[in-house]
NUDOFI-432555 format. One record per residue (C-alpha): y, z, x. Coordinates in steps of 0.1 Angstrom, whole numbers. Layout:
# NUDOFI-432555
      v      w      u
      Y      Z      X
...
This chain:
# NUDOFI-432555
      v      w      u
    352    130   -176
    324    152   -169
    301    139   -133
    264    142   -128
    243    133    -97
    216    113   -109
    196    127    -76
    198    161    -86
    188    154   -119
    156    137   -110
    147    158    -80
    149    191   -104
    136    179   -135
    105    189   -150
     74    164   -153
     77    145   -189
     57    116   -204
     79     93   -190
     72    105   -158
     36    100   -165
     40     62   -181
     61     51   -149
     29     63   -125
      3     49   -148
     17     10   -150
     25      9   -115
     -8     24   -109
    -26     -2   -128
     -1    -28   -110
    -16    -19    -82
    -54    -22    -92
    -46    -56    -96
    -30    -57    -62
    -61    -43    -48
    -88    -61    -66
    -66    -93    -50
    -68    -78    -15
   -104    -68    -11
   -119    -98    -29
   -119   -119      2
   -143    -93     23
   -162    -93     -8
   -167   -134     -9
   -168   -137     27
   -207   -137     35
   -209   -164     10
   -178   -185     19
   -191   -185     57
   -226   -200     44
   -211   -225     16
   -183   -239     44
   -203   -233     74
   -175   -208     92
   -175   -199    122
   -166   -160    126
   -131   -173    141
   -126   -195    115
   -132   -170     88
   -113   -144    105
    -83   -170    104
    -88   -180     70
    -87   -145     58
    -55   -138     75
    -34   -163     56
    -31   -140     29
    -15   -112     53
      8   -138     63
     19   -142     29
     24   -107     23
     42   -100     56
     65   -127     47
     66   -116      7
     77    -76     20
    105    -91     39
    117   -113     11
    105    -93    -20
    120    -57     -9
    158    -66      0
    155    -87    -30
    148    -60    -53
    181    -43    -39
    204    -71    -53
    183    -84    -87
    163    -48    -95
    128    -31    -87
    118    -46   -124
    126    -79   -122
    107    -80    -82
     78    -64    -99
     71    -91   -125
     80   -120   -103
     54   -105    -75
     24    -97   -102
     28   -131   -116
     27   -153    -87
     -3   -133    -71
    -22   -130   -104
    -17   -173   -105
    -27   -179    -70
    -55   -162    -71
    -67   -176    -98
    -60   -208    -84
    -81   -200    -52
   -111   -203    -73
   -103   -240    -76
   -102   -246    -38
   -128   -272    -23
   -120   -266      9
   -109   -240     35
    -72   -255     38
    -68   -256      1
    -81   -221     -1
    -59   -209     24
    -29   -221     11
    -35   -206    -21
    -44   -174     -6
     -9   -175     14
     12   -180    -18
    -10   -150    -33
      0   -128     -8
     35   -134    -12
     31   -113    -44
     12    -86    -30
     35    -80     -4
     64    -81    -29
     46    -57    -56
     41    -29    -30
     67    -18    -14
     89    -21    -49
     64     -2    -68
     66     23    -39
    104     27    -45
    105     29    -82
     81     56    -83
     98     74    -56
    132     72    -75
    118     84   -107
     97    115    -95
    104    149    -92
    107    162    -58
     84    186    -59
     57    163    -72
     67    134    -54
     41    128    -30
     13    137    -54
     28    110    -79
     27     82    -54
    -10     92    -39
    -20     87    -77
     -1     56    -80
    -13     43    -49
    -53     53    -57
    -50     22    -84
    -49      0    -48
    -82     17    -39
    -96     11    -78
    -88    -22    -72
   -113    -25    -42
   -139     -4    -61
   -136    -26    -89
   -137    -63    -65
   -169    -44    -52
   -184    -35    -83
   -178    -71    -99
   -190    -83    -68
   -226    -69    -67
   -227    -83   -104
   -210   -113   -105
   -214   -129    -70
   -255   -139    -76
   -248   -152   -108
   -217   -169   -114
   -206   -175    -77
   -178   -165    -56
   -149   -185    -80
   -157   -166   -106
   -141   -132    -89
   -113   -155    -81
   -112   -166   -121
   -115   -129   -132
    -80   -119   -116
    -61   -141   -142
    -67   -119   -173
    -42    -89   -159
    -16   -117   -169
    -22   -105   -206
     -6    -75   -196
     27    -86   -185
     45    -81   -216
     35    -41   -218
     45    -46   -182
     83    -58   -189
     86    -39   -222
     79     -4   -207
     84     -1   -170
    116     10   -162
    150     -5   -142
    160     11   -113
    185     39   -122
    207     34    -91
    206     -6    -98
    219      0   -130
    244     20   -117
    252     -4    -91
    257    -31   -115
    283     -9   -136
    258     -1   -166
    265     35   -173
    251     36   -208
    219     20   -199
    215     44   -169
    225     74   -192
    195     62   -215
    173     62   -186
    178     94   -171
    177    111   -208
    141    103   -205
    137    118   -173
    155    149   -180
    156    149   -220
    169    190   -213
    201    179   -194
    234    168   -218
    243    133   -210
    266    122   -236
    294     91   -235
    316    117   -218
    296    117   -186
    300     98   -157
    268     94   -137
    271     92    -97
    247     87    -71
    257    101    -38
    236     75    -13
    245     49    -38
    259     14    -21
    266    -20    -26
    235    -42    -31
    225    -64     -3
    219    -36     26
    216    -51     64
    181    -43     80
    205    -25    109
    214      6     86
    177     16     93
    184     24    130
    216     40    121
    220     78    117
    195     91    139
    169     70    120
    161     43    150
    133     64    166
    115     67    135
    119     34    123
    101     23    154
     71     49    151
     67     43    116
     63      5    123
     37     11    150
     18     35    121
     21     10     97
      9    -20    122
    -23      4    130
    -33     16    100
    -34    -18     82
    -48    -35    112
    -77     -7    101
    -74    -13     65
    -85    -55     67
   -108    -54     97
   -127    -34     76
   -122    -44     42
   -129    -83     58
   -158    -77     77
   -172    -45     69
   -197    -63     43
   -206    -90     72
   -211    -63     97
   -235    -45     75
   -252    -79     67
   -257    -92    104
   -269    -54    111
   -300    -60     86
   -285    -48     50
   -291    -69     21
   -255    -88      4
   -260    -58    -25
   -258    -29     -2
   -235    -44     23
   -211    -45    -11
   -220    -11    -15
   -204     -3     16
   -170    -18      8
   -175      2    -27
   -175     33     -8
   -151     25     15
   -124     23    -17
   -139     50    -33
   -130     72     -1
    -95     55     -3
    -93     69    -42
   -101    106    -27
    -76    104      4
    -50     92    -14
    -49    117    -42
    -59    146    -17
    -33    135     10
     -5    131    -16
    -14    171    -24
    -17    181      5
     15    164     16
     35    182    -12
     21    213      1
     25    214     36
     45    178     50
     38    143     49
     37    136     88
     15    164     98
    -12    152     71
     -7    116     80
    -15    134    116
    -46    149    112
    -58    118     85
    -51     94    121
    -73    117    141
   -100    123    114
   -104     86    107
   -103     78    143
   -135     99    146
   -152     86    112
   -150     49    122
   -160     51    160
   -192     70    147
   -202     38    120
   -219     20    145
   -242     44    157
   -277     45    138
   -272     74    113
   -293     82     81
   -278     63     50
   -264     93     34
   -245    102     64
   -237     62     68
   -222     70     31
   -202     99     42
   -187     84     74
   -176     52     53
   -161     71     25
   -140     93     52
   -136     60     69
   -120     46     36
   -102     82     26
    -84     81     67
    -74     45     63
    -67     30     31
    -56     70     17
    -32     71     49
    -14     38     38
     -7     51     10
      9     84     29
     25     62     52
     47     44     22
     55     77      5
     63     91     38
     84     60     47
    102     62     12
    111     96     18
    125     90     54
    151     66     40
    177     73     17
    181     59    -17
    202     29    -11
    185     15     17
    144     25      5
    134     -9     -6
    143    -25     25
    130      3     47
     98     -1     26
     97    -36     27
    108    -38     63
     77    -14     76
     51    -33     52
     64    -65     67
     61    -55    101
     30    -35     92
     16    -64     80
     13    -82    111
    -12    -58    118
    -30    -65     88
    -29   -105    104
    -47    -91    135
    -72    -73    112
    -94   -103    103
    -85   -121    135
    -97    -92    157
   -131    -89    135
   -138   -128    138
   -134   -125    179
   -156    -94    181
   -183   -113    157
   -179   -143    181
   -185   -121    209
   -219   -109    194
   -213    -73    208
   -237    -45    195
   -226    -31    165
   -214      4    178
   -187    -19    201
   -174    -38    172
   -167     -2    154
   -153     16    185
   -129    -12    188
   -115     -8    154
   -111     29    158
    -85     27    187
    -56     17    165
    -63     51    148
    -55     69    182
    -25     50    186
    -13     57    153
    -23     92    158
      2     94    191
     31     78    170
     30    100    141
     28    126    167
     59    118    188
     77    112    156
     74    149    146
     81    161    177
    111    139    184
    131    153    152
    123    191    160
    152    211    162
    176    181    161
    205    180    131
    203    144    121
    163    150    115
    155    133     79
    144    154     54
    110    149     52
    109    154     88
    125    187     90
     99    196     67
     75    184     90
     86    207    121
     94    238     97
     80    268    105
     51    280     79
     61    308     61
C-alpha cells in the first residue's frame, strides 16, 4: 500500500475553491464573534447612565465576558483535540449567540454579567479552533494571508457593531444590540454542512476514507485512491498535555508568546471598551464616539490583511514587532489635541496595530507549534492572553475613576505595546542560530536574500 504525507500535500497544494470556502466560513463566524466582543464598548455609555454605574463597576462588568473567554479558551482548545474542531466551533458558536441574545433581557448588572460570562465561554472557544482549522488546511505559501483574511472578519464584526450602534441605540435602546446577535443562528445548518473537520482528527480516529475525501478537495490533482494510506508525521494521540508546549526548545517561545498575548489583548479590550466613553467624556457626541470605535475596527481589518501579506513575504515575528512599535506611538498620541482627520488616522493606526497584531499573533502561534499540539498551544496562548483582556476594561475603569487628564489615559494604554515589542524582539533573538528553532522563528532570523 502506498503512503502519503498529509502535511506535504497541504503545504504544497495550489489554492482552490475549498480554501476559499474554509476561509469565508471561518471569517463569517469571526464576524459574529467580533460583534459580540465589541458590543459592550458600544453600549457602555448608555448602561452607565441607566444603571448608575461607577467607572470601576463598569470596568468590572466589562471583564465578565473576558473571564468567560479565558476559561473558554482553556476548555475548548484542548477539548477540540479530542472531539474534533468542527464540533468545537459549532458548540462555541451556539453558546455565545444564545447567551448574547439573552443579555438583552437582563434587568440588573448581576444578570447581565452572568449572561456575558457565558457568552465569553463561547467566544473564547471559537477563536483558537477557527485559527487552528484554517492553519491546518492553508497552503504554506499563503498561510499567514489566509489567517489574516479570516481574522479580518473579527474586525468587521466590530465595524458592524459600531455601525448598528450609531443607528439602533438612539432608536431602539441598548437591548436591541443584543437581540440582533440571535440572527446568525440561522446559518448554523450551513456551517455544519460545509465546514470541514480537521484531517488530523479524522486520521487519529482511523477514518481514512473521510480523510482521503477531505484531502482530495484540498489537492484535487493528487491521486488518493483506496490503496493510499494517509500519514501525518506530527500526529499524536488525542489529549496532548500542556507540558508539551515547553518541550523541544519551545519553553522560551511559549513564555514570550504568552506575554505578547497578554499585552496585546489588554490594549485591544481597553480601547474597545473605553474609547467611546473616553471620547464622550472629552466632549464628543455619542454618535461621534461610536464612529471612533468604527474607525478602530476598520483599521483592524486593514492591519490584519496588510500584516498577513507582509508576514508571508518577510516573517511574522518581525512584522509583529514593527506593528507593536507603531501601535505604541499611535496610542500614546491619541490623548493630545489633534485635528479631526489626524485623530481618525491615529485611531485607525491604533486599530491596525492592536486588533491587527492580535490576529498576527494567532497566526504566529499556530506556526510555532506542530499540528498535533496546535489547538492546545492556541488555546493556552489565548487563555493566558485573556487575563490581559480582563485587565483592560478594569484598567480603563480605574483610570476614569482617577479623573486623569485624557493624555495620561492613552499613555498608560500604550505601555503594554512597548512591553510586547520587547517580548517579540527577545523571541526572535533567543532563537537566532539555535538548531531547535521552530520553523516560524527560523524564517524570522534567516538573512534576507
